[in-house]
C-alpha positions in Angstrom: -20.4 8.3 -20.2 -17.3 7.4 -18.2 -14.6 5.3 -19.6 -13.6 2.7 -17.0 -10.1 1.6 -17.9 -10.0 -0.9 -20.8 -13.8 -1.4 -21.0 -16.9 0.8 -21.3 -19.0 1.3 -18.2 -22.5 2.4 -18.9 -22.7 5.2 -16.3 -23.3 8.9 -16.4 -21.1 11.4 -14.6 -23.6 11.9 -11.8 -23.9 8.2 -11.0 -20.5 6.4 -11.0 -22.0 4.0 -8.4 -23.8 2.0 -11.1 -20.5 0.4 -12.0 -19.6 -2.2 -9.3 -15.9 -1.4 -9.3 -16.6 2.3 -8.8 -19.1 1.5 -6.1 -16.5 -0.5 -4.1 -13.8 2.1 -4.6 -16.2 5.0 -3.7 -17.0 3.2 -0.4 -13.3 2.8 0.4 -12.8 6.5 -0.5 -15.4 7.5 2.1 -13.9 5.3 4.8 -10.4 6.5 4.2 -11.5 10.2 3.9 -13.2 9.9 7.3 -10.0 8.4 8.8 -8.0 11.4 7.3 -10.5 13.8 8.7 -10.3 12.2 12.2 -6.5 12.1 12.0 -6.3 8.3 12.3 -4.0 8.4 9.4 -1.5 11.3 8.8 -1.4 12.2 5.2 -3.6 12.8 2.2 -5.1 11.4 -1.0 -5.4 13.0 -4.4 -7.4 11.4 -7.2 -5.2 11.1 -10.3 -7.9 11.9 -12.9 -10.4 9.2 -11.8 -11.3 6.8 -9.0 -9.0 4.1 -10.4 -5.7 5.7 -9.5 -5.0 7.4 -6.2 -1.9 9.3 -5.2 -1.2 8.9 -1.5 0.9 11.1 0.8 2.0 9.9 4.2 4.0 11.7 6.8 6.6 9.3 8.3 7.8 10.2 11.7 10.3 8.1 13.7 13.1 8.7 16.2 15.5 9.1 13.3 13.8 11.3 10.8 10.7 13.0 9.5 9.7 12.6 5.8 6.8 12.8 3.4 6.4 9.8 1.2 4.3 9.5 -2.0 2.7 6.3 -3.2 0.2 5.2 -5.9 -2.7 2.9 -5.5 -4.2 1.6 -8.7 -7.4 -0.5 -8.7 -8.0 -3.4 -11.1 -11.3 -3.6 -13.1 -12.4 -6.5 -11.0 -11.8 -4.8 -7.6 -12.6 -5.9 -4.8 -12.1 -9.5 -6.1 -8.5 -8.7 -7.0 -6.1 -6.6 -5.0 -5.1 -3.1 -6.1 -1.4 -2.4 -6.9 0.5 -0.4 -4.4 3.8 1.3 -5.3 5.9 3.9 -3.5 6.9 6.7 -5.8 9.3 8.1 -3.2 12.6 6.2 -3.2 12.8 4.1 0.0 15.5 1.9 1.5 13.4 -0.8 3.3 13.5 -4.6 3.6 10.0 -5.0 2.2 10.1 -2.5 -0.7 11.5 -3.4 -4.1 13.8 -1.0 -5.9 10.9 0.0 -8.2 8.7 0.9 -5.2 6.5 -2.2 -5.2 5.6 -3.4 -1.7 6.2 -7.0 -0.7 3.2 -7.7 1.6 0.9 -10.7 1.6 -2.4 -8.7 1.7 -1.6 -7.4 -1.9 -1.0 -10.9 -3.3 -3.8 -12.4 -5.4 -6.0 -15.0 -3.7 -4.4 -18.1 -5.2 -3.0 -21.1 -3.4 0.7 -21.0 -3.9 2.6 -23.5 -1.7 6.0 -22.1 -2.9 5.2 -18.6 -1.4 5.2 -19.7 2.2 2.1 -17.6 2.8 -1.2 -19.0 4.1 -4.2 -18.3 1.9 -5.7 -16.4 4.8 -2.9 -13.9 4.6 -3.6 -13.0 1.0 -6.1 -10.7 -0.6 -9.8 -11.4 -0.2 -12.8 -9.3 -1.1 -13.4 -8.3 2.6 -10.1 -6.4 2.5 -10.2 -2.7 1.6 -8.0 0.4 1.2 -8.1 1.0 5.0 -6.7 -2.5 5.7 -4.1 -2.0 3.0 -2.9 1.3 4.4 -2.8 0.0 8.0 -0.8 -3.0 6.8 1.6 -0.9 4.9 2.1 1.5 7.8 2.6 -1.4 10.1 5.2 -2.9 7.7 7.1 0.4 7.5 7.3 0.4 11.3 8.1 -3.3 11.7 9.8 -4.8 8.6 9.3 -8.5 7.9 12.9 -9.6 7.5 11.9 -13.2 6.8 10.4 -12.3 3.4 12.5 -9.4 2.1 12.1 -7.6 -1.2 15.5 -5.9 -0.6 17.9 -8.4 0.9 20.6 -5.8 1.6 18.2 -3.6 3.5 17.0 -6.6 5.4 20.5 -7.7 6.5 21.3 -4.1 7.4 18.1 -3.7 9.4 18.7 -6.9 11.3 22.2 -5.8 12.2 20.9 -2.4 13.4 18.0 -4.0 15.4 20.3 -6.7 16.9 22.8 -4.0 17.9 20.0 -2.1 19.6 20.7 0.9 17.4 24.5 1.0 17.9 25.2 0.0 14.3 24.7 3.3 12.6 24.8 2.2 8.9 21.1 1.5 8.6 20.1 4.7 10.5 22.3 6.8 8.2 20.8 5.4 5.0 17.2 5.8 6.0 17.6 9.5 7.0 
């Protein structure tokens, strides 16, 4: 038997695919593993004891620096109907990353209609999304921050100053090194 989070899942060790959440996660694992093997994504994934929690490593390269970041992806028991939680474990100064490492990105928000959020329902999580689309969205967000919906207002202001000065304002560049 495998214990699946807070509830029992009647599966044996050789067949985790009988549990729907494991089947969905296993499919995502195969797709992302193929991407890593073909070098579409630079980094790695380590399972943290089970399929529910993944440790992600990503090599960030830009004109200013080279760094290895670590993140954690935790799947809910009703995945793929609810989004996984994505958190950076590596401290980052970024307009769309909260101080605790949570990422402010629409694709990770539950599929509810919230007129106060300013997000369209089509921008939020839906069951057709997967780990690959999350990783591509997060990588895109790291490269092109969304300063209109910041998680870190100070980083957002600093990034806009740096971007508007075409890199002449060195304060942002010094912090992210």
